[in-house]
LUMLUMDREN-2810 file (N, C-alpha, C; in Angstrom, 1 decimal):
<atoms>
<atom><aa>M</aa><ch>A</ch><at>N</at><xx>0.8</xx><yy>-1.1</yy><zz>0.2</zz></atom>
<atom><aa>M</aa><ch>A</ch><at>CA</at><xx>-0.1</xx><yy>0.2</yy><zz>0.0</zz></atom>
<atom><aa>M</aa><ch>A</ch><at>C</at><xx>0.7</xx><yy>1.4</yy><zz>-0.1</zz></atom>
<atom><aa>S</aa><ch>A</ch><at>N</at><xx>0.6</xx><yy>1.9</yy><zz>-0.9</zz></atom>
<atom><aa>S</aa><ch>A</ch><at>CA</at><xx>1.5</xx><yy>3.4</yy><zz>-0.8</zz></atom>
<atom><aa>S</aa><ch>A</ch><at>C</at><xx>1.0</xx><yy>4.4</yy><zz>-0.1</zz></atom>
<atom><aa>N</aa><ch>A</ch><at>N</at><xx>-0.1</xx><yy>4.3</yy><zz>0.4</zz></atom>
<atom><aa>N</aa><ch>A</ch><at>CA</at><xx>-0.7</xx><yy>5.6</yy><zz>1.1</zz></atom>
<atom><aa>N</aa><ch>A</ch><at>C</at><xx>-0.8</xx><yy>7.0</yy><zz>0.3</zz></atom>
<atom><aa>N</aa><ch>A</ch><at>N</at><xx>-0.5</xx><yy>7.0</yy><zz>-1.0</zz></atom>
<atom><aa>N</aa><ch>A</ch><at>CA</at><xx>-0.6</xx><yy>7.9</yy><zz>-1.5</zz></atom>
<atom><aa>N</aa><ch>A</ch><at>C</at><xx>-2.2</xx><yy>8.3</yy><zz>-2.1</zz></atom>
<atom><aa>R</aa><ch>A</ch><at>N</at><xx>-2.9</xx><yy>7.6</yy><zz>-1.9</zz></atom>
<atom><aa>R</aa><ch>A</ch><at>CA</at><xx>-4.7</xx><yy>8.0</yy><zz>-2.1</zz></atom>
<atom><aa>R</aa><ch>A</ch><at>C</at><xx>-5.2</xx><yy>7.8</yy><zz>-0.8</zz></atom>
<atom><aa>T</aa><ch>A</ch><at>N</at><xx>-6.0</xx><yy>8.5</yy><zz>-1.0</zz></atom>
<atom><aa>T</aa><ch>A</ch><at>CA</at><xx>-7.0</xx><yy>8.7</yy><zz>0.6</zz></atom>
<atom><aa>T</aa><ch>A</ch><at>C</at><xx>-8.1</xx><yy>7.2</yy><zz>0.4</zz></atom>
<atom><aa>S</aa><ch>A</ch><at>N</at><xx>-8.0</xx><yy>6.7</yy><zz>-0.4</zz></atom>
<atom><aa>S</aa><ch>A</ch><at>CA</at><xx>-8.7</xx><yy>5.3</yy><zz>-0.6</zz></atom>
<atom><aa>S</aa><ch>A</ch><at>C</at><xx>-7.9</xx><yy>4.1</yy><zz>0.4</zz></atom>
<atom><aa>D</aa><ch>A</ch><at>N</at><xx>-6.5</xx><yy>4.6</yy><zz>-0.2</zz></atom>
<atom><aa>D</aa><ch>A</ch><at>CA</at><xx>-5.6</xx><yy>3.5</yy><zz>0.7</zz></atom>
<atom><aa>D</aa><ch>A</ch><at>C</at><xx>-5.3</xx><yy>3.7</yy><zz>2.3</zz></atom>
<atom><aa>L</aa><ch>A</ch><at>N</at><xx>-5.6</xx><yy>4.8</yy><zz>2.8</zz></atom>
<atom><aa>L</aa><ch>A</ch><at>CA</at><xx>-5.4</xx><yy>5.2</yy><zz>4.0</zz></atom>
<atom><aa>L</aa><ch>A</ch><at>C</at><xx>-6.6</xx><yy>4.9</yy><zz>4.8</zz></atom>
<atom><aa>Y</aa><ch>A</ch><at>N</at><xx>-7.6</xx><yy>4.7</yy><zz>4.4</zz></atom>
<atom><aa>Y</aa><ch>A</ch><at>CA</at><xx>-9.1</xx><yy>4.3</yy><zz>5.1</zz></atom>
<atom><aa>Y</aa><ch>A</ch><at>C</at><xx>-9.1</xx><yy>2.5</yy><zz>5.2</zz></atom>
<atom><aa>A</aa><ch>A</ch><at>N</at><xx>-8.0</xx><yy>1.9</yy><zz>4.5</zz></atom>
<atom><aa>A</aa><ch>A</ch><at>CA</at><xx>-8.0</xx><yy>0.8</yy><zz>4.2</zz></atom>
<atom><aa>A</aa><ch>A</ch><at>C</at><xx>-6.8</xx><yy>0.4</yy><zz>5.3</zz></atom>
<atom><aa>T</aa><ch>A</ch><at>N</at><xx>-6.1</xx><yy>1.2</yy><zz>5.9</zz></atom>
<atom><aa>T</aa><ch>A</ch><at>CA</at><xx>-5.2</xx><yy>1.0</yy><zz>6.8</zz></atom>
<atom><aa>T</aa><ch>A</ch><at>C</at><xx>-6.0</xx><yy>0.6</yy><zz>8.0</zz></atom>
<atom><aa>D</aa><ch>A</ch><at>N</at><xx>-5.4</xx><yy>-0.2</yy><zz>8.9</zz></atom>
<atom><aa>D</aa><ch>A</ch><at>CA</at><xx>-5.9</xx><yy>-0.4</yy><zz>10.3</zz></atom>
<atom><aa>D</aa><ch>A</ch><at>C</at><xx>-5.5</xx><yy>0.3</yy><zz>11.5</zz></atom>
<atom><aa>L</aa><ch>A</ch><at>N</at><xx>-5.9</xx><yy>0.7</yy><zz>11.9</zz></atom>
<atom><aa>L</aa><ch>A</ch><at>CA</at><xx>-5.4</xx><yy>1.7</yy><zz>13.1</zz></atom>
<atom><aa>L</aa><ch>A</ch><at>C</at><xx>-5.4</xx><yy>1.1</yy><zz>14.6</zz></atom>
<atom><aa>T</aa><ch>A</ch><at>N</at><xx>-6.3</xx><yy>-0.4</yy><zz>14.9</zz></atom>
<atom><aa>T</aa><ch>A</ch><at>CA</at><xx>-5.9</xx><yy>-0.6</yy><zz>16.0</zz></atom>
<atom><aa>T</aa><ch>A</ch><at>C</at><xx>-4.7</xx><yy>-0.5</yy><zz>16.8</zz></atom>
<atom><aa>T</aa><ch>A</ch><at>N</at><xx>-3.5</xx><yy>-0.5</yy><zz>16.2</zz></atom>
<atom><aa>T</aa><ch>A</ch><at>CA</at><xx>-2.2</xx><yy>-0.4</yy><zz>16.8</zz></atom>
<atom><aa>T</aa><ch>A</ch><at>C</at><xx>-1.7</xx><yy>0.8</yy><zz>16.5</zz></atom>
<atom><aa>A</aa><ch>A</ch><at>N</at><xx>-2.5</xx><yy>1.7</yy><zz>16.0</zz></atom>
<atom><aa>A</aa><ch>A</ch><at>CA</at><xx>-1.7</xx><yy>3.1</yy><zz>16.1</zz></atom>
<atom><aa>A</aa><ch>A</ch><at>C</at><xx>-1.4</xx><yy>3.8</yy><zz>17.2</zz></atom>
<atom><aa>V</aa><ch>A</ch><at>N</at><xx>-0.3</xx><yy>4.7</yy><zz>17.1</zz></atom>
<atom><aa>V</aa><ch>A</ch><at>CA</at><xx>0.0</xx><yy>5.3</yy><zz>18.6</zz></atom>
<atom><aa>V</aa><ch>A</ch><at>C</at><xx>-0.5</xx><yy>7.1</yy><zz>18.5</zz></atom>
<atom><aa>W</aa><ch>A</ch><at>N</at><xx>-1.5</xx><yy>7.3</yy><zz>19.2</zz></atom>
<atom><aa>W</aa><ch>A</ch><at>CA</at><xx>-2.2</xx><yy>8.5</yy><zz>19.3</zz></atom>
<atom><aa>W</aa><ch>A</ch><at>C</at><xx>-1.4</xx><yy>9.6</yy><zz>20.1</zz></atom>
<atom><aa>R</aa><ch>A</ch><at>N</at><xx>-1.2</xx><yy>10.7</yy><zz>19.7</zz></atom>
<atom><aa>R</aa><ch>A</ch><at>CA</at><xx>-0.6</xx><yy>11.7</yy><zz>20.5</zz></atom>
<atom><aa>R</aa><ch>A</ch><at>C</at><xx>-1.3</xx><yy>12.9</yy><zz>20.6</zz></atom>
<atom><aa>K</aa><ch>A</ch><at>N</at><xx>-1.3</xx><yy>13.6</yy><zz>21.4</zz></atom>
<atom><aa>K</aa><ch>A</ch><at>CA</at><xx>-2.0</xx><yy>14.9</yy><zz>21.4</zz></atom>
<atom><aa>K</aa><ch>A</ch><at>C</at><xx>-1.4</xx><yy>16.1</yy><zz>20.8</zz></atom>
<atom><aa>A</aa><ch>A</ch><at>N</at><xx>-1.7</xx><yy>17.0</yy><zz>20.2</zz></atom>
<atom><aa>A</aa><ch>A</ch><at>CA</at><xx>-1.4</xx><yy>17.9</yy><zz>19.5</zz></atom>
<atom><aa>A</aa><ch>A</ch><at>C</at><xx>-0.3</xx><yy>19.0</yy><zz>20.8</zz></atom>
<atom><aa>S</aa><ch>A</ch><at>N</at><xx>0.7</xx><yy>19.5</yy><zz>20.6</zz></atom>
<atom><aa>S</aa><ch>A</ch><at>CA</at><xx>1.4</xx><yy>20.2</yy><zz>21.4</zz></atom>
<atom><aa>S</aa><ch>A</ch><at>C</at><xx>0.8</xx><yy>21.5</yy><zz>21.9</zz></atom>
<atom><aa>T</aa><ch>A</ch><at>N</at><xx>-0.2</xx><yy>22.0</yy><zz>20.8</zz></atom>
<atom><aa>T</aa><ch>A</ch><at>CA</at><xx>-0.8</xx><yy>23.2</yy><zz>21.3</zz></atom>
<atom><aa>T</aa><ch>A</ch><at>C</at><xx>-2.3</xx><yy>22.8</yy><zz>22.1</zz></atom>
<atom><aa>S</aa><ch>A</ch><at>N</at><xx>-2.7</xx><yy>21.8</yy><zz>22.1</zz></atom>
<atom><aa>S</aa><ch>A</ch><at>CA</at><xx>-3.7</xx><yy>21.4</yy><zz>22.7</zz></atom>
<atom><aa>S</aa><ch>A</ch><at>C</at><xx>-3.9</xx><yy>21.8</yy><zz>24.2</zz></atom>
<atom><aa>G</aa><ch>A</ch><at>N</at><xx>-4.9</xx><yy>22.4</yy><zz>24.6</zz></atom>
<atom><aa>G</aa><ch>A</ch><at>CA</at><xx>-5.3</xx><yy>23.1</yy><zz>26.1</zz></atom>
<atom><aa>G</aa><ch>A</ch><at>C</at><xx>-5.6</xx><yy>21.9</yy><zz>27.0</zz></atom>
<atom><aa>G</aa><ch>A</ch><at>N</at><xx>-5.9</xx><yy>22.5</yy><zz>28.4</zz></atom>
<atom><aa>G</aa><ch>A</ch><at>CA</at><xx>-6.1</xx><yy>21.5</yy><zz>29.4</zz></atom>
<atom><aa>G</aa><ch>A</ch><at>C</at><xx>-7.9</xx><yy>21.4</yy><zz>29.5</zz></atom>
<atom><aa>E</aa><ch>A</ch><at>N</at><xx>-8.6</xx><yy>21.9</yy><zz>28.7</zz></atom>
<atom><aa>E</aa><ch>A</ch><at>CA</at><xx>-10.1</xx><yy>21.9</yy><zz>28.9</zz></atom>
<atom><aa>E</aa><ch>A</ch><at>C</at><xx>-10.5</xx><yy>20.8</yy><zz>27.9</zz></atom>
<atom><aa>G</aa><ch>A</ch><at>N</at><xx>-10.1</xx><yy>19.9</yy><zz>27.4</zz></atom>
<atom><aa>G</aa><ch>A</ch><at>CA</at><xx>-10.4</xx><yy>18.9</yy><zz>26.6</zz></atom>
<atom><aa>G</aa><ch>A</ch><at>C</at><xx>-10.7</xx><yy>18.7</yy><zz>25.3</zz></atom>
<atom><aa>N</aa><ch>A</ch><at>N</at><xx>-10.1</xx><yy>20.2</yy><zz>25.0</zz></atom>
<atom><aa>N</aa><ch>A</ch><at>CA</at><xx>-10.5</xx><yy>20.4</yy><zz>23.4</zz></atom>
<atom><aa>N</aa><ch>A</ch><at>C</at><xx>-9.3</xx><yy>19.9</yy><zz>22.8</zz></atom>
<atom><aa>C</aa><ch>A</ch><at>N</at><xx>-8.8</xx><yy>18.8</yy><zz>22.6</zz></atom>
<atom><aa>C</aa><ch>A</ch><at>CA</at><xx>-7.8</xx><yy>18.2</yy><zz>22.0</zz></atom>
<atom><aa>C</aa><ch>A</ch><at>C</at><xx>-7.7</xx><yy>17.4</yy><zz>20.6</zz></atom>
<atom><aa>V</aa><ch>A</ch><at>N</at><xx>-6.9</xx><yy>17.7</yy><zz>20.0</zz></atom>
<atom><aa>V</aa><ch>A</ch><at>CA</at><xx>-6.5</xx><yy>17.1</yy><zz>18.6</zz></atom>
<atom><aa>V</aa><ch>A</ch><at>C</at><xx>-5.6</xx><yy>15.8</yy><zz>18.9</zz></atom>
<atom><aa>E</aa><ch>A</ch><at>N</at><xx>-5.5</xx><yy>14.6</yy><zz>18.5</zz></atom>
<atom><aa>E</aa><ch>A</ch><at>CA</at><xx>-4.7</xx><yy>13.5</yy><zz>18.6</zz></atom>
<atom><aa>E</aa><ch>A</ch><at>C</at><xx>-4.6</xx><yy>13.3</yy><zz>17.3</zz></atom>
<atom><aa>I</aa><ch>A</ch><at>N</at><xx>-2.9</xx><yy>12.8</yy><zz>16.8</zz></atom>
<atom><aa>I</aa><ch>A</ch><at>CA</at><xx>-2.7</xx><yy>12.5</yy><zz>15.4</zz></atom>
<atom><aa>I</aa><ch>A</ch><at>C</at><xx>-1.8</xx><yy>11.4</yy><zz>15.5</zz></atom>
<atom><aa>A</aa><ch>A</ch><at>N</at><xx>-1.8</xx><yy>10.4</yy><zz>14.7</zz></atom>
<atom><aa>A</aa><ch>A</ch><at>CA</at><xx>-1.1</xx><yy>9.2</yy><zz>14.7</zz></atom>
<atom><aa>A</aa><ch>A</ch><at>C</at><xx>-0.5</xx><yy>9.1</yy><zz>13.3</zz></atom>
<atom><aa>E</aa><ch>A</ch><at>N</at><xx>0.7</xx><yy>8.8</yy><zz>13.4</zz></atom>
<atom><aa>E</aa><ch>A</ch><at>CA</at><xx>1.5</xx><yy>8.7</yy><zz>12.2</zz></atom>
<atom><aa>E</aa><ch>A</ch><at>C</at><xx>1.4</xx><yy>7.4</yy><zz>11.2</zz></atom>
<atom><aa>L</aa><ch>A</ch><at>N</at><xx>0.9</xx><yy>7.6</yy><zz>9.9</zz></atom>
<atom><aa>L</aa><ch>A</ch><at>CA</at><xx>0.6</xx><yy>6.2</yy><zz>9.2</zz></atom>
<atom><aa>L</aa><ch>A</ch><at>C</at><xx>1.8</xx><yy>6.2</yy><zz>8.2</zz></atom>
<atom><aa>P</aa><ch>A</ch><at>N</at><xx>1.8</xx><yy>5.0</yy><zz>7.4</zz></atom>
<atom><aa>P</aa><ch>A</ch><at>CA</at><xx>3.1</xx><yy>4.8</yy><zz>6.6</zz></atom>
<atom><aa>P</aa><ch>A</ch><at>C</at><xx>2.9</xx><yy>5.8</yy><zz>5.4</zz></atom>
<atom><aa>G</aa><ch>A</ch><at>N</at><xx>4.1</xx><yy>6.1</yy><zz>4.8</zz></atom>
<atom><aa>G</aa><ch>A</ch><at>CA</at><xx>4.4</xx><yy>7.2</yy><zz>3.8</zz></atom>
<atom><aa>G</aa><ch>A</ch><at>C</at><xx>4.3</xx><yy>8.4</yy><zz>4.2</zz></atom>
<atom><aa>G</aa><ch>A</ch><at>N</at><xx>4.2</xx><yy>9.0</yy><zz>5.5</zz></atom>
<atom><aa>G</aa><ch>A</ch><at>CA</at><xx>3.9</xx><yy>10.2</yy><zz>6.1</zz></atom>
<atom><aa>G</aa><ch>A</ch><at>C</at><xx>2.7</xx><yy>10.6</yy><zz>5.8</zz></atom>
<atom><aa>A</aa><ch>A</ch><at>N</at><xx>1.8</xx><yy>9.8</yy><zz>6.1</zz></atom>
<atom><aa>A</aa><ch>A</ch><at>CA</at><xx>0.2</xx><yy>10.3</yy><zz>6.3</zz></atom>
<atom><aa>A</aa><ch>A</ch><at>C</at><xx>0.0</xx><yy>10.3</yy><zz>7.5</zz></atom>
<atom><aa>R</aa><ch>A</ch><at>N</at><xx>-1.2</xx><yy>10.8</yy><zz>7.7</zz></atom>
<atom><aa>R</aa><ch>A</ch><at>CA</at><xx>-1.5</xx><yy>11.1</yy><zz>9.3</zz></atom>
<atom><aa>R</aa><ch>A</ch><at>C</at><xx>-3.1</xx><yy>10.9</yy><zz>9.5</zz></atom>
<atom><aa>A</aa><ch>A</ch><at>N</at><xx>-3.4</xx><yy>10.3</yy><zz>10.6</zz></atom>
<atom><aa>A</aa><ch>A</ch><at>CA</at><xx>-4.9</xx><yy>10.4</yy><zz>10.9</zz></atom>
<atom><aa>A</aa><ch>A</ch><at>C</at><xx>-4.9</xx><yy>11.5</yy><zz>12.3</zz></atom>
<atom><aa>V</aa><ch>A</ch><at>N</at><xx>-6.3</xx><yy>12.1</yy><zz>12.1</zz></atom>
<atom><aa>V</aa><ch>A</ch><at>CA</at><xx>-6.6</xx><yy>12.8</yy><zz>13.4</zz></atom>
<atom><aa>V</aa><ch>A</ch><at>C</at><xx>-7.8</xx><yy>12.8</yy><zz>13.7</zz></atom>
<atom><aa>R</aa><ch>A</ch><at>N</at><xx>-7.9</xx><yy>12.6</yy><zz>14.8</zz></atom>
<atom><aa>R</aa><ch>A</ch><at>CA</at><xx>-9.2</xx><yy>12.6</yy><zz>15.7</zz></atom>
<atom><aa>R</aa><ch>A</ch><at>C</at><xx>-9.3</xx><yy>13.4</yy><zz>16.9</zz></atom>
<atom><aa>D</aa><ch>A</ch><at>N</at><xx>-10.4</xx><yy>13.3</yy><zz>17.6</zz></atom>
<atom><aa>D</aa><ch>A</ch><at>CA</at><xx>-10.9</xx><yy>14.5</yy><zz>18.6</zz></atom>
<atom><aa>D</aa><ch>A</ch><at>C</at><xx>-11.0</xx><yy>13.6</yy><zz>19.8</zz></atom>
<atom><aa>S</aa><ch>A</ch><at>N</at><xx>-10.0</xx><yy>13.9</yy><zz>20.9</zz></atom>
<atom><aa>S</aa><ch>A</ch><at>CA</at><xx>-9.8</xx><yy>13.3</yy><zz>21.9</zz></atom>
<atom><aa>S</aa><ch>A</ch><at>C</at><xx>-10.9</xx><yy>12.8</yy><zz>22.8</zz></atom>
<atom><aa>K</aa><ch>A</ch><at>N</at><xx>-11.9</xx><yy>13.7</yy><zz>22.5</zz></atom>
<atom><aa>K</aa><ch>A</ch><at>CA</at><xx>-13.3</xx><yy>13.8</yy><zz>23.4</zz></atom>
<atom><aa>K</aa><ch>A</ch><at>C</at><xx>-14.0</xx><yy>12.5</yy><zz>22.4</zz></atom>
<atom><aa>N</aa><ch>A</ch><at>N</at><xx>-13.8</xx><yy>12.3</yy><zz>21.8</zz></atom>
<atom><aa>N</aa><ch>A</ch><at>CA</at><xx>-14.5</xx><yy>11.0</yy><zz>20.9</zz></atom>
<atom><aa>N</aa><ch>A</ch><at>C</at><xx>-13.4</xx><yy>10.5</yy><zz>19.8</zz></atom>
<atom><aa>P</aa><ch>A</ch><at>N</at><xx>-13.0</xx><yy>9.5</yy><zz>20.5</zz></atom>
<atom><aa>P</aa><ch>A</ch><at>CA</at><xx>-12.0</xx><yy>8.4</yy><zz>20.2</zz></atom>
<atom><aa>P</aa><ch>A</ch><at>C</at><xx>-12.6</xx><yy>7.4</yy><zz>19.1</zz></atom>
<atom><aa>G</aa><ch>A</ch><at>N</at><xx>-13.8</xx><yy>7.4</yy><zz>19.5</zz></atom>
<atom><aa>G</aa><ch>A</ch><at>CA</at><xx>-14.5</xx><yy>6.0</yy><zz>18.9</zz></atom>
<atom><aa>G</aa><ch>A</ch><at>C</at><xx>-14.9</xx><yy>6.6</yy><zz>17.4</zz></atom>
<atom><aa>R</aa><ch>A</ch><at>N</at><xx>-15.0</xx><yy>7.6</yy><zz>17.2</zz></atom>
<atom><aa>R</aa><ch>A</ch><at>CA</at><xx>-15.7</xx><yy>8.2</yy><zz>16.1</zz></atom>
<atom><aa>R</aa><ch>A</ch><at>C</at><xx>-14.4</xx><yy>8.1</yy><zz>15.0</zz></atom>
<atom><aa>G</aa><ch>A</ch><at>N</at><xx>-14.8</xx><yy>7.8</yy><zz>14.0</zz></atom>
<atom><aa>G</aa><ch>A</ch><at>CA</at><xx>-13.8</xx><yy>7.8</yy><zz>12.7</zz></atom>
<atom><aa>G</aa><ch>A</ch><at>C</at><xx>-12.9</xx><yy>8.7</yy><zz>12.6</zz></atom>
<atom><aa>P</aa><ch>A</ch><at>N</at><xx>-11.7</xx><yy>8.7</yy><zz>12.7</zz></atom>
<atom><aa>P</aa><ch>A</ch><at>CA</at><xx>-10.7</xx><yy>9.7</yy><zz>12.3</zz></atom>
<atom><aa>P</aa><ch>A</ch><at>C</at><xx>-10.5</xx><yy>10.0</yy><zz>11.0</zz></atom>
<atom><aa>L</aa><ch>A</ch><at>N</at><xx>-10.2</xx><yy>11.3</yy><zz>10.6</zz></atom>
<atom><aa>L</aa><ch>A</ch><at>CA</at><xx>-9.9</xx><yy>11.9</yy><zz>9.6</zz></atom>
<atom><aa>L</aa><ch>A</ch><at>C</at><xx>-8.5</xx><yy>11.4</yy><zz>9.1</zz></atom>
<atom><aa>R</aa><ch>A</ch><at>N</at><xx>-8.5</xx><yy>11.1</yy><zz>7.7</zz></atom>
<atom><aa>R</aa><ch>A</ch><at>CA</at><xx>-6.9</xx><yy>10.5</yy><zz>7.3</zz></atom>
<atom><aa>R</aa><ch>A</ch><at>C</at><xx>-6.6</xx><yy>11.2</yy><zz>6.0</zz></atom>
<atom><aa>L</aa><ch>A</ch><at>N</at><xx>-5.3</xx><yy>11.5</yy><zz>6.2</zz></atom>
<atom><aa>L</aa><ch>A</ch><at>CA</at><xx>-4.6</xx><yy>12.5</yy><zz>5.4</zz></atom>
<atom><aa>L</aa><ch>A</ch><at>C</at><xx>-3.7</xx><yy>11.9</yy><zz>4.8</zz></atom>
<atom><aa>T</aa><ch>A</ch><at>N</at><xx>-3.7</xx><yy>12.1</yy><zz>3.4</zz></atom>
<atom><aa>T</aa><ch>A</ch><at>CA</at><xx>-2.2</xx><yy>11.6</yy><zz>2.7</zz></atom>
<atom><aa>T</aa><ch>A</ch><at>C</at><xx>-1.2</xx><yy>12.3</yy><zz>3.1</zz></atom>
<atom><aa>A</aa><ch>A</ch><at>N</at><xx>0.3</xx><yy>12.3</yy><zz>2.8</zz></atom>
<atom><aa>A</aa><ch>A</ch><at>CA</at><xx>1.3</xx><yy>13.1</yy><zz>3.2</zz></atom>
<atom><aa>A</aa><ch>A</ch><at>C</at><xx>1.1</xx><yy>14.7</yy><zz>2.7</zz></atom>
<atom><aa>T</aa><ch>A</ch><at>N</at><xx>0.7</xx><yy>14.3</yy><zz>1.4</zz></atom>
<atom><aa>T</aa><ch>A</ch><at>CA</at><xx>0.6</xx><yy>16.1</yy><zz>0.8</zz></atom>
<atom><aa>T</aa><ch>A</ch><at>C</at><xx>-0.7</xx><yy>16.9</yy><zz>1.2</zz></atom>
<atom><aa>E</aa><ch>A</ch><at>N</at><xx>-1.7</xx><yy>15.9</yy><zz>1.5</zz></atom>
<atom><aa>E</aa><ch>A</ch><at>CA</at><xx>-3.1</xx><yy>16.6</yy><zz>2.3</zz></atom>
<atom><aa>E</aa><ch>A</ch><at>C</at><xx>-2.5</xx><yy>17.3</yy><zz>3.9</zz></atom>
<atom><aa>W</aa><ch>A</ch><at>N</at><xx>-1.5</xx><yy>16.4</yy><zz>4.3</zz></atom>
<atom><aa>W</aa><ch>A</ch><at>CA</at><xx>-1.0</xx><yy>16.7</yy><zz>5.6</zz></atom>
<atom><aa>W</aa><ch>A</ch><at>C</at><xx>-0.4</xx><yy>18.1</yy><zz>5.8</zz></atom>
<atom><aa>A</aa><ch>A</ch><at>N</at><xx>0.7</xx><yy>18.3</yy><zz>4.8</zz></atom>
<atom><aa>A</aa><ch>A</ch><at>CA</at><xx>1.4</xx><yy>19.1</yy><zz>4.6</zz></atom>
<atom><aa>A</aa><ch>A</ch><at>C</at><xx>0.7</xx><yy>20.6</yy><zz>4.2</zz></atom>
<atom><aa>A</aa><ch>A</ch><at>N</at><xx>-0.3</xx><yy>20.2</yy><zz>3.4</zz></atom>
<atom><aa>A</aa><ch>A</ch><at>CA</at><xx>-1.2</xx><yy>21.5</yy><zz>3.0</zz></atom>
<atom><aa>A</aa><ch>A</ch><at>C</at><xx>-1.9</xx><yy>21.8</yy><zz>4.2</zz></atom>
<atom><aa>F</aa><ch>A</ch><at>N</at><xx>-2.3</xx><yy>20.9</yy><zz>5.2</zz></atom>
<atom><aa>F</aa><ch>A</ch><at>CA</at><xx>-3.1</xx><yy>21.5</yy><zz>6.2</zz></atom>
<atom><aa>F</aa><ch>A</ch><at>C</at><xx>-2.4</xx><yy>22.1</yy><zz>7.4</zz></atom>
<atom><aa>R</aa><ch>A</ch><at>N</at><xx>-1.3</xx><yy>21.5</yy><zz>7.4</zz></atom>
<atom><aa>R</aa><ch>A</ch><at>CA</at><xx>-0.3</xx><yy>22.0</yy><zz>8.1</zz></atom>
<atom><aa>R</aa><ch>A</ch><at>C</at><xx>0.5</xx><yy>23.6</yy><zz>7.9</zz></atom>
<atom><aa>E</aa><ch>A</ch><at>N</at><xx>0.5</xx><yy>24.1</yy><zz>6.7</zz></atom>
<atom><aa>E</aa><ch>A</ch><at>CA</at><xx>0.5</xx><yy>25.2</yy><zz>6.3</zz></atom>
<atom><aa>E</aa><ch>A</ch><at>C</at><xx>-0.5</xx><yy>26.1</yy><zz>6.6</zz></atom>
<atom><aa>G</aa><ch>A</ch><at>N</at><xx>-1.6</xx><yy>25.5</yy><zz>6.3</zz></atom>
<atom><aa>G</aa><ch>A</ch><at>CA</at><xx>-3.0</xx><yy>26.5</yy><zz>6.2</zz></atom>
<atom><aa>G</aa><ch>A</ch><at>C</at><xx>-3.3</xx><yy>26.8</yy><zz>7.8</zz></atom>
<atom><aa>V</aa><ch>A</ch><at>N</at><xx>-2.6</xx><yy>25.9</yy><zz>8.5</zz></atom>
<atom><aa>V</aa><ch>A</ch><at>CA</at><xx>-2.7</xx><yy>26.4</yy><zz>10.4</zz></atom>
<atom><aa>V</aa><ch>A</ch><at>C</at><xx>-1.5</xx><yy>27.2</yy><zz>10.5</zz></atom>
<atom><aa>V</aa><ch>A</ch><at>N</at><xx>-0.6</xx><yy>26.9</yy><zz>10.0</zz></atom>
<atom><aa>V</aa><ch>A</ch><at>CA</at><xx>0.6</xx><yy>28.2</yy><zz>10.5</zz></atom>
<atom><aa>V</aa><ch>A</ch><at>C</at><xx>0.7</xx><yy>29.4</yy><zz>9.8</zz></atom>
<atom><aa>A</aa><ch>A</ch><at>N</at><xx>0.1</xx><yy>29.5</yy><zz>8.7</zz></atom>
<atom><aa>A</aa><ch>A</ch><at>CA</at><xx>-0.3</xx><yy>30.8</yy><zz>7.9</zz></atom>
<atom><aa>A</aa><ch>A</ch><at>C</at><xx>-1.6</xx><yy>31.1</yy><zz>8.7</zz></atom>
<atom><aa>G</aa><ch>A</ch><at>N</at><xx>-2.2</xx><yy>30.7</yy><zz>9.5</zz></atom>
<atom><aa>G</aa><ch>A</ch><at>CA</at><xx>-3.8</xx><yy>31.4</yy><zz>10.2</zz></atom>
<atom><aa>G</aa><ch>A</ch><at>C</at><xx>-4.9</xx><yy>31.4</yy><zz>9.2</zz></atom>
<atom><aa>Q</aa><ch>A</ch><at>N</at><xx>-4.8</xx><yy>30.6</yy><zz>8.2</zz></atom>
<atom><aa>Q</aa><ch>A</ch><at>CA</at><xx>-5.7</xx><yy>30.5</yy><zz>7.1</zz></atom>
<atom><aa>Q</aa><ch>A</ch><at>C</at><xx>-6.8</xx><yy>29.3</yy><zz>7.8</zz></atom>
<atom><aa>L</aa><ch>A</ch><at>N</at><xx>-6.4</xx><yy>28.6</yy><zz>8.7</zz></atom>
<atom><aa>L</aa><ch>A</ch><at>CA</at><xx>-7.8</xx><yy>27.5</yy><zz>9.0</zz></atom>
<atom><aa>L</aa><ch>A</ch><at>C</at><xx>-7.8</xx><yy>28.0</yy><zz>10.7</zz></atom>
</atoms>
């Protein structure tokens, strides 16, 4: 699996994924958790609702998302 396509990412089993909280998460429970996936892809979920399906991003999508956050566009 190349993880270059979003459909490939949703076929990835996340049962052994290691989730970490974003460093900017506050103490109010408004936390985003991120798991690294093969090929530089990421899975992102809400820590208050970890059972809900996470958003999965290819490496290219993740880079664009981060760039938008850093630039204050998101």
